[in-house]
RODO-2510 file (C-alpha; in nm, 4 decimals, decimal comma):
residues 133
     n   res          X          Y          Z
     1     m    -1,1028     0,5682     0,6730
     2     a    -1,1382     0,6683     0,3070
     3     k    -0,8399     0,6901     0,0773
     4     i    -0,7045     1,0234    -0,0423
     5     v    -0,6189     1,0467    -0,4128
     6     n    -0,3959     1,3338    -0,5244
     7     s    -0,3981     1,4406    -0,8879
     8     t    -0,1415     1,7122    -0,9550
     9     f     0,0190     1,8450    -1,2710
    10     v     0,3896     1,8770    -1,1945
    11     s     0,6868     1,9141    -1,4282
    12     l     0,9940     1,6900    -1,3984
    13     d     1,1797     1,9677    -1,2191
    14     g     0,9022     1,9981    -0,9606
    15     v     0,7135     2,3019    -1,0904
    16     v     0,3440     2,2957    -0,9978
    17     n     0,2682     2,6633    -1,0507
    18     h     0,2737     2,8790    -1,3628
    19     m     0,0693     2,6183    -1,5484
    20     e    -0,0027     2,8742    -1,8194
    21     k     0,3666     2,8508    -1,9187
    22     w     0,3952     2,4724    -1,9595
    23     h     0,0830     2,2714    -1,8784
    24     f    -0,1205     2,3257    -2,1946
    25     d     0,1513     2,1817    -2,4211
    26     y     0,0907     1,8414    -2,2619
    27     l    -0,2855     1,8099    -2,2884
    28     s    -0,3997     1,4986    -2,4721
    29     d    -0,7017     1,2756    -2,5297
    30     q    -0,5565     1,0288    -2,2769
    31     g    -0,5293     1,2978    -2,0108
    32     d    -0,8732     1,4311    -2,0990
    33     q    -1,0163     1,0860    -2,0196
    34     l    -0,8292     1,0547    -1,6886
    35     a    -0,9651     1,3654    -1,5120
    36     p    -1,3374     1,2826    -1,5499
    37     a    -1,2727     0,9219    -1,4479
    38     q    -1,0901     1,0338    -1,1341
    39     l    -1,3632     1,2818    -1,0464
    40     e    -1,6375     1,0240    -1,1043
    41     e    -1,4655     0,7777    -0,8688
    42     a    -1,4221     1,0392    -0,5954
    43     d    -1,6565     1,0825    -0,3007
    44     a    -1,5291     1,4343    -0,2283
    45     m    -1,2546     1,6828    -0,3137
    46     l    -0,9849     1,7932    -0,0694
    47     m    -0,7890     2,1095    -0,1467
    48     g    -0,6088     2,4047     0,0046
    49     r    -0,7410     2,7592     0,0083
    50     d    -0,5492     2,8782    -0,2992
    51     t    -0,6793     2,5927    -0,5156
    52     y    -1,0279     2,6421    -0,3717
    53     e    -1,0257     3,0101    -0,4679
    54     v    -0,9188     2,9323    -0,8271
    55     y    -1,1767     2,6547    -0,8670
    56     a    -1,4558     2,8470    -0,6924
    57     g    -1,3904     3,1378    -0,9261
    58     a    -1,4197     2,9196    -1,2360
    59     w    -1,6381     2,6098    -1,1987
    60     p    -1,9734     2,7382    -1,0659
    61     s    -2,0391     2,9258    -1,3909
    62     r    -1,9438     2,6395    -1,6246
    63     d    -2,1696     2,3850    -1,7971
    64     g    -2,1333     2,0199    -1,8937
    65     d    -2,0965     1,6828    -1,7266
    66     y    -1,7582     1,7581    -1,5665
    67     a    -1,8756     2,0952    -1,4358
    68     d    -2,1962     1,9390    -1,3024
    69     r    -1,9966     1,6757    -1,1139
    70     i    -1,7344     1,9114    -0,9720
    71     n    -2,0031     2,1558    -0,8601
    72     a    -2,2138     1,8839    -0,6940
    73     i    -1,9390     1,6871    -0,5158
    74     p    -1,8650     1,7695    -0,1491
    75     k    -1,5561     1,9887    -0,1166
    76     y    -1,3248     2,0101     0,1866
    77     v    -1,0796     2,2992     0,2163
    78     a    -0,7845     2,2878     0,4561
    79     s    -0,7436     2,6487     0,5625
    80     s    -0,6864     2,8643     0,8658
    81     t    -0,7965     3,1791     0,6822
    82     l    -1,1050     3,0829     0,4766
    83     s    -1,4101     3,1330     0,6931
    84     d    -1,7086     3,1753     0,4623
    85     p    -1,6838     2,9614     0,1476
    86     t    -1,9318     3,0521    -0,1212
    87     w    -1,9031     2,7469    -0,3480
    88     h    -2,1910     2,5039    -0,2931
    89     g    -2,1026     2,1975    -0,0846
    90     t    -1,7811     2,3386     0,0666
    91     q    -1,6722     2,2722     0,4244
    92     v    -1,3612     2,4345     0,5763
    93     l    -1,1264     2,2086     0,7733
    94     a    -0,9623     2,4609     1,0053
    95     g    -0,6457     2,3447     1,1822
    96     v    -0,5523     2,0761     0,9296
    97     g    -0,1760     2,0547     0,8991
    98     d    -0,0956     2,2491     1,2155
    99     e     0,1147     2,1083     1,5012
   100     n    -0,1884     1,9392     1,6629
   101     d    -0,3003     1,7497     1,3514
   102     v    -0,2422     1,3777     1,4186
   103     l    -0,3439     1,2738     1,0667
   104     f    -0,0856     1,5041     0,9116
   105     e     0,1874     1,3826     1,1490
   106     a     0,1068     1,0159     1,0817
   107     g     0,1100     1,0812     0,7072
   108     l     0,4663     1,2117     0,7208
   109     h     0,5879     0,8658     0,8230
   110     t     0,3818     0,6507     0,5853
   111     r     0,5782     0,4580     0,3230
   112     l     0,4126     0,4149    -0,0163
   113     e     0,4672     0,1991    -0,3243
   114     t     0,3829     0,2746    -0,6874
   115     f     0,1206     0,0770    -0,8789
   116     n    -0,0769     0,1154    -1,2025
   117     v     0,1850     0,3423    -1,3651
   118     q     0,0579     0,4876    -1,6953
   119     a     0,2702     0,6518    -1,9660
   120     f     0,0810     0,8653    -2,2175
   121     d     0,1884     0,9075    -2,5795
   122     n     0,2830     1,2729    -2,5188
   123     g     0,5321     1,1845    -2,2423
   124     v     0,3026     1,2466    -1,9456
   125     v     0,3395     0,9801    -1,6760
   126     v     0,0647     0,9051    -1,4228
   127     l     0,2007     0,7596    -1,0987
   128     s    -0,0281     0,5967    -0,8440
   129     f     0,0854     0,5252    -0,4896
   130     r    -0,0579     0,3090    -0,2104
   131     k     0,0427     0,1595     0,1189
   132     p     0,2529    -0,1529     0,0579
   133     t     0,0475    -0,4726     0,0439
***
């Protein structure tokens, strides 16, 4: 089974939405190097419908190396409502996270440890987790 890597911008008080109000103050050269490296190492992208709709509305019309990679990589969307994705290379994973999803249930009971913690000059901290070795 492949590993799942989650990269999420979240404030210390747990806010992951309203990025227009806080996210852009914390952009840096270090962070700008992290995103392309993560995308280059990935075999696919896994996202929910809301994230898919934002990305699908923005990335197909963009140019550059990052846009080329994100548009070419296989994309998996966990959704019970998305039925006809229009973004190239997208497959819908219907039923993921419902009461019959054994992977989701097993994941709720998996303990993780931190490794490779990175602190950027602007105060951003990148935490990486893995199963204990």
